[in-house]
C-alpha positions in Angstrom: 198.1 -25.2 157.7 196.5 -24.7 161.2 193.8 -22.4 159.5 192.5 -25.2 157.1 190.3 -26.9 159.6 188.8 -23.6 160.7 188.0 -22.7 157.0 186.3 -26.0 156.4 184.3 -25.5 159.6 182.9 -22.1 158.4 182.2 -23.5 154.9 180.1 -26.2 156.4 178.2 -23.6 158.6 177.4 -21.4 155.4 176.1 -24.4 153.4 173.8 -25.4 156.3 172.5 -21.8 156.6 171.8 -21.6 152.8 169.9 -24.8 152.9 167.8 -23.6 155.9 167.1 -20.3 154.1 165.8 -22.0 151.0 163.6 -24.3 153.1 162.2 -21.2 154.9 161.4 -19.4 151.6 159.6 -22.4 150.3 157.5 -22.7 153.5 156.5 -19.0 153.5 156.0 -18.5 149.7 152.2 -17.8 150.1 153.1 -14.7 152.2 155.7 -13.0 150.1 154.9 -14.0 146.4 151.7 -11.8 146.2 153.7 -8.8 147.4 155.9 -9.1 144.3 153.0 -9.3 141.7 151.2 -6.1 140.5 147.5 -5.5 140.9 145.0 -7.4 138.7 144.1 -4.5 136.4 147.7 -3.4 136.1 148.8 -6.8 135.4 146.3 -7.3 132.6 147.3 -3.9 131.1 150.9 -4.8 131.2 150.2 -8.2 129.7 148.3 -6.6 126.8 151.0 -4.0 126.4 153.6 -6.7 126.3 151.7 -8.7 123.7 151.3 -5.5 121.6 155.0 -4.6 122.0 154.3 -1.2 123.8 152.0 0.7 126.0 148.3 0.9 124.9 147.5 4.1 122.9 145.1 6.7 124.1 142.2 7.6 121.9 142.4 11.4 122.5 144.8 14.0 121.3 145.2 17.6 122.5 146.5 19.9 119.8 147.6 23.5 120.2 146.2 26.2 118.0 149.5 26.5 116.2 149.6 22.7 115.4 146.0 23.0 114.0 147.1 25.9 111.8 150.1 23.9 110.6 147.8 21.1 109.5 145.1 23.5 108.2 142.5 21.5 110.1 138.9 22.0 109.3 135.9 20.3 110.7 132.2 19.9 109.8 129.2 18.2 111.4 128.2 14.8 110.1 125.0 14.9 108.0 123.4 11.7 106.6 122.8 11.8 102.9 122.4 9.6 99.8 125.4 8.8 97.7 125.8 7.5 94.2 128.5 5.0 93.3 130.0 6.0 89.9 132.3 4.8 87.2 134.7 7.1 85.4 134.4 7.2 81.6 136.7 9.3 79.4 135.1 11.8 77.0 135.7 14.7 74.7 133.8 17.9 73.9 132.7 17.8 70.2 130.7 20.0 67.8 126.9 19.4 67.7 126.2 18.7 64.0 123.6 21.0 62.5 123.6 23.4 65.5 127.1 24.4 66.5 128.6 24.7 63.0 127.2 25.5 59.6 128.5 26.2 56.2 127.7 29.1 53.9 127.6 28.2 50.2 127.5 30.2 46.9 123.9 30.3 45.6 125.0 30.9 42.0 128.0 30.7 39.8 129.9 34.0 40.5 133.2 35.7 41.1 134.2 36.8 44.7 134.6 40.6 44.6 134.5 41.4 48.3 135.2 39.5 51.6 133.8 41.4 54.5 134.8 39.2 57.4 137.6 36.8 58.1 138.5 33.9 60.4 138.1 34.9 64.1 135.5 37.7 63.4 132.2 37.7 65.3 129.2 38.2 63.0 125.5 38.4 63.7 122.4 37.5 61.7 122.0 39.5 58.5 125.6 40.8 58.5 127.2 40.8 55.0 129.8 38.1 54.5 130.6 38.2 50.8 129.8 40.1 47.6 129.7 38.0 44.4 129.6 39.2 40.8 127.2 37.1 38.7 128.5 35.3 35.7 125.9 32.6 35.2 123.3 32.9 32.4 120.5 31.2 34.3 120.5 34.0 36.9 120.3 36.7 34.3 117.6 34.8 32.5 115.5 34.6 35.7 115.8 38.3 36.2 114.8 39.2 32.6 111.9 36.7 32.6 110.6 38.1 35.8 110.6 41.7 34.4 109.1 40.5 31.1 106.3 38.6 32.9 105.4 41.6 35.0 105.2 43.8 32.0 103.1 41.3 30.0 100.7 41.1 32.9 100.3 44.9 33.0 99.6 44.9 29.3 97.1 42.1 29.6 95.3 43.8 32.5 95.1 47.1 30.5 93.4 45.1 27.7 90.9 43.6 30.1 90.1 47.0 31.6 89.5 48.5 28.1 87.5 45.6 26.7 85.4 44.8 29.8 82.9 47.6 29.2 82.7 46.8 25.5 82.0 43.2 26.2 79.1 44.1 28.5 77.6 46.3 25.7 78.0 43.5 23.2 80.6 45.2 21.1 83.3 42.6 21.8 82.9 38.9 22.3 83.1 37.8 25.9 85.4 35.0 24.9 88.1 37.5 24.2 87.9 38.9 27.7 87.9 35.4 29.2 91.1 34.6 27.3 92.8 37.7 28.6 91.9 36.9 32.2 93.3 33.4 31.8 96.5 34.9 30.4 96.8 37.1 33.5 96.5 34.1 35.8 99.2 32.3 33.9 101.5 35.3 34.2 100.8 35.5 37.9 102.0 31.9 38.3 105.2 32.6 36.3 105.9 35.8 38.2 105.6 33.9 41.5 107.9 31.2 40.3 110.6 33.7 39.1 110.4 35.5 42.5 110.9 32.2 44.3 113.8 31.3 42.1 115.6 34.6 42.8 114.9 34.3 46.5 116.4 30.9 46.7 119.5 32.2 44.9 120.0 34.6 47.8 118.4 37.9 46.7 116.7 40.0 49.4 113.1 41.2 48.9 114.2 44.7 48.1 116.5 43.4 45.4 113.7 41.4 43.9 111.5 44.5 43.9 114.2 46.4 42.1 114.3 43.7 39.4 110.5 43.9 39.0 110.9 47.6 38.4 113.6 47.0 35.7 116.8 47.4 37.7 118.6 44.1 36.9 121.1 42.9 39.6 124.7 42.1 38.7 126.0 41.5 42.2 124.6 39.3 44.9 125.3 39.8 48.7 125.8 36.8 51.0 124.5 37.4 54.5 124.8 35.6 57.9 121.9 33.1 58.3 119.9 33.0 61.5 121.1 30.8 64.4 119.7 27.3 64.3 117.9 26.0 67.4 117.3 22.5 68.6 113.6 21.7 67.9 113.6 18.9 70.4 115.0 21.1 73.2 112.6 21.6 76.1 112.1 24.9 77.8 114.1 23.9 80.9 117.0 22.8 78.7 117.1 26.0 76.7 119.8 28.5 77.6 118.8 31.7 79.4 120.3 33.8 76.5 120.7 32.4 73.1 123.3 34.5 71.2 122.5 35.6 67.7 126.2 35.6 66.9 128.5 33.3 65.0 132.3 33.2 64.8 133.9 32.9 61.4 135.8 29.7 61.8 137.3 29.3 58.2 137.1 31.2 54.9 137.4 28.9 52.0 137.7 31.4 49.0 139.9 34.2 47.8 139.2 37.5 46.2 138.7 37.2 42.4 138.1 33.4 42.6 135.2 32.0 40.6 132.9 29.8 42.6 130.3 27.4 41.4 126.7 27.2 42.7 126.8 25.1 46.0 130.5 25.6 46.6 131.5 26.3 50.3 132.4 29.9 50.9 133.1 29.8 54.7 132.3 27.9 57.9 130.5 29.6 60.8 130.7 28.3 64.4 128.2 28.8 67.2 129.5 26.9 70.3 126.7 27.6 72.7 125.2 24.1 72.3 127.8 21.3 72.2 128.0 17.5 72.6 130.2 15.5 75.0 131.3 12.2 73.3 132.0 9.5 75.9 133.6 6.1 75.1 132.5 3.1 77.1 133.4 -0.5 76.9 130.7 -3.1 76.0 130.4 -4.3 79.6 129.5 -0.8 80.7 126.6 -0.4 78.2 123.9 -1.8 80.6 124.8 1.0 83.1 124.6 3.6 80.3 121.3 2.3 79.1 119.9 2.5 82.6 121.2 6.1 82.9 119.6 7.1 79.6 116.2 5.5 80.4 116.0 7.1 83.9 117.7 10.4 82.9 120.2 10.0 85.7 122.5 13.0 86.1 126.2 12.6 85.0 128.9 14.8 86.5 131.4 16.4 84.1 135.0 17.3 85.1 137.6 18.9 82.9 140.6 16.5 82.5 143.2 18.8 81.1 142.3 22.4 82.1 141.8 23.8 85.6 138.6 25.5 86.7 140.4 28.8 86.1 138.5 32.0 86.9 135.1 30.6 85.9 133.1 30.7 89.1 130.1 28.8 87.9 130.4 25.0 88.3 129.9 22.7 85.4 126.2 21.7 85.6 125.3 17.9 85.6 123.9 16.7 82.3 122.1 13.6 80.9 122.6 11.2 78.1 121.2 12.5 74.8 121.6 9.2 72.9 123.8 6.1 72.7 125.5 5.0 69.4 124.3 1.7 68.1 127.7 0.8 66.6 131.0 -0.3 68.2 134.4 1.2 67.2 136.1 -1.6 65.2 139.6 -0.7 66.6 139.0 0.1 70.3 135.8 -2.0 70.7 134.1 0.9 72.5 130.6 2.4 72.1 130.1 6.1 71.9 127.4 8.0 73.8 126.6 11.7 73.7 125.6 14.2 76.3 124.3 17.7 75.8 126.4 20.6 77.1 125.3 24.2 77.3 128.4 26.4 76.9 129.2 29.4 79.1 130.6 32.7 77.6 132.0 36.1 78.4 131.9 39.1 76.2 134.2 42.1 75.7 134.3 45.1 73.4 137.0 45.8 70.8 136.9 48.4 68.0 133.2 48.9 68.7 132.5 45.2 68.3 131.2 42.7 70.8 133.4 39.6 71.0 132.9 36.4 72.9 135.0 34.0 74.9 133.7 30.4 75.3 134.5 28.3 78.4 134.2 25.0 76.6 135.8 24.3 73.2 135.6 21.3 70.9 138.6 19.0 71.5 138.7 19.5 75.3 139.0 16.2 77.3 136.7 15.5 80.2 136.0 12.8 82.8 132.4 11.6 83.1 131.2 10.1 86.4 128.3 7.8 85.5 125.9 6.9 88.4 125.7 3.1 89.0 124.3 2.4 92.5 122.8 4.5 95.2 123.8 4.2 98.9 121.2 5.6 101.2 121.6 7.1 104.7 125.4 7.3 104.8 128.0 9.9 105.7 130.2 11.3 102.9 133.6 12.6 104.0 136.8 13.7 102.1 139.2 10.8 101.7 141.8 12.7 103.9 139.3 12.6 106.8 139.7 8.8 107.2 142.9 6.9 108.1 143.3 3.1 107.9 145.4 1.1 110.3 145.3 -2.6 109.6 141.7 -3.7 109.4 140.5 -0.6 111.2 139.4 2.7 109.8 139.2 5.8 112.0 137.9 9.4 111.9 138.7 12.1 114.4 135.9 13.7 116.4 136.7 17.3 117.3 135.7 18.9 120.6 137.5 22.2 120.8 141.2 21.5 120.8 140.6 17.8 121.7 140.5 15.2 118.9 139.1 11.8 119.7 139.8 8.8 117.4 136.6 6.9 116.5 136.4 3.6 114.6 134.1 3.6 111.6 132.9 1.3 108.8 133.9 2.5 105.3 131.4 1.1 102.8 132.9 2.8 99.7 136.0 4.9 99.0 137.4 6.8 96.0 140.4 8.9 95.5 138.6 12.0 96.8 135.7 10.7 99.0 135.0 8.1 101.7 131.5 6.9 102.4 130.9 6.0 106.1 128.0 3.7 107.3 125.5 5.4 109.6 125.5 2.4 111.9 125.5 4.2 115.3 129.2 4.2 115.8 129.2 7.9 115.3 125.9 9.8 115.6 124.9 12.6 113.2 125.8 16.1 114.2 129.3 15.3 115.6 132.0 17.6 114.3 134.6 15.5 112.5 138.0 16.6 111.1 137.8 16.9 107.3 141.5 16.4 106.6 144.9 15.4 108.1 143.6 12.2 109.6 146.9 10.4 108.8 148.9 13.2 110.7 146.5 13.1 113.6 146.9 9.3 113.9 150.7 9.6 113.9 150.6 12.3 116.6 148.3 10.1 118.6 150.6 7.1 118.3 153.6 9.3 119.2 151.8 10.4 122.4 150.9 6.9 123.4 154.4 5.5 122.7 153.4 3.2 119.9 155.5 4.8 117.2 158.0 2.6 115.3 161.4 2.3 116.9 164.0 4.6 115.5 161.6 7.5 114.7 159.9 10.2 116.6 156.6 11.9 115.7 155.9 15.7 116.1 152.7 17.2 117.3 151.7 18.0 113.7 151.9 14.4 112.7 155.2 14.5 110.8 157.6 11.6 111.3 161.4 12.0 111.4 164.3 9.6 112.2 166.0 9.8 115.6 169.3 11.7 115.5 
């Protein structure tokens, strides 16, 4: 119990010392408080970092050669250009009536005795398609009347030659000679009419000459007609090589079948000149009308088939005409574009066969120009990354990539249009792809990646293990 007063004495001393220490700190705070605070710039940076939830990111990223190969990075210099905004319209390749397909009909009533070509065969102008045996009386009548008229003319001319001298001597009346000359003129008219009739029925000039000499024809040969050309086609639209060949698309008759005059024998196709039929909604018609009036180019892309091994790109085309009717079911208007086909040829069994690149029924996408943007930069969509309200591209300087903010004025699935507003000058080399991966790698370097994940140098993100 004798220690209790001593303990209370020391407790009192400690309390007084603590109070004196606090008073001393308060009096000298102007001297020691600044020593605890960071410098002004460092404090501002830390405040900004604290507000952002992490350290401020650097705008430059150094990538190794291996990382660039992993990302397959490519870069190109910026070049200002003009760009057309477009709308996508579905379309389909179709036949061009009167040019791409044509039918071959029987000129007379006859029986099919020979079929020389079948579906899939390639035929050229004047090749024989069918041989028909004549059974119609009118055709035989035209032949016999032609031969008879020719012989009657020869007889009348012989009379004129014999009586002409007698008429001059007064032995025969001149009226008789005049009547014979009129008869010759009438026979000439009949002969010409019969020749035209036989020619329309499909006979060749040598066959008509044989009939005139008395050899009547019992068979008629049907040949391949010449390839039709578009009379409204200008010289710059005409193909460099117009093929004189058709493909037999369908044979409509059989051997031994009797056909009537005008009946379809076969269908020939020539797919060098085709149409693309596009279908647009009514609200898009003003844009199409503007494109037709100004002959604006329209880009064509195959929707179903890949480019394949055709090296030549699909050339831009223009609107040929716009339909003046609306589809009652879909409420769409059709418009048509000309398409010159591309072909390859190969030999088989001594014959030249053709392979066409475009075929009726193929679906396409049409990019119709609507508005032109002038003096802009056009980059692939993968060259731009968006982060909040900002859009960035990466300037390349050797192995160093610098993130630069840009203004995106238009963007599609494949392209991004950047304003030429001075934020990035022309001529700078910019990464053309992997902008998202580069941005992730940059954030990983600066420590701004999301918690619980880590970012590799190639931009890939993985959860922490």
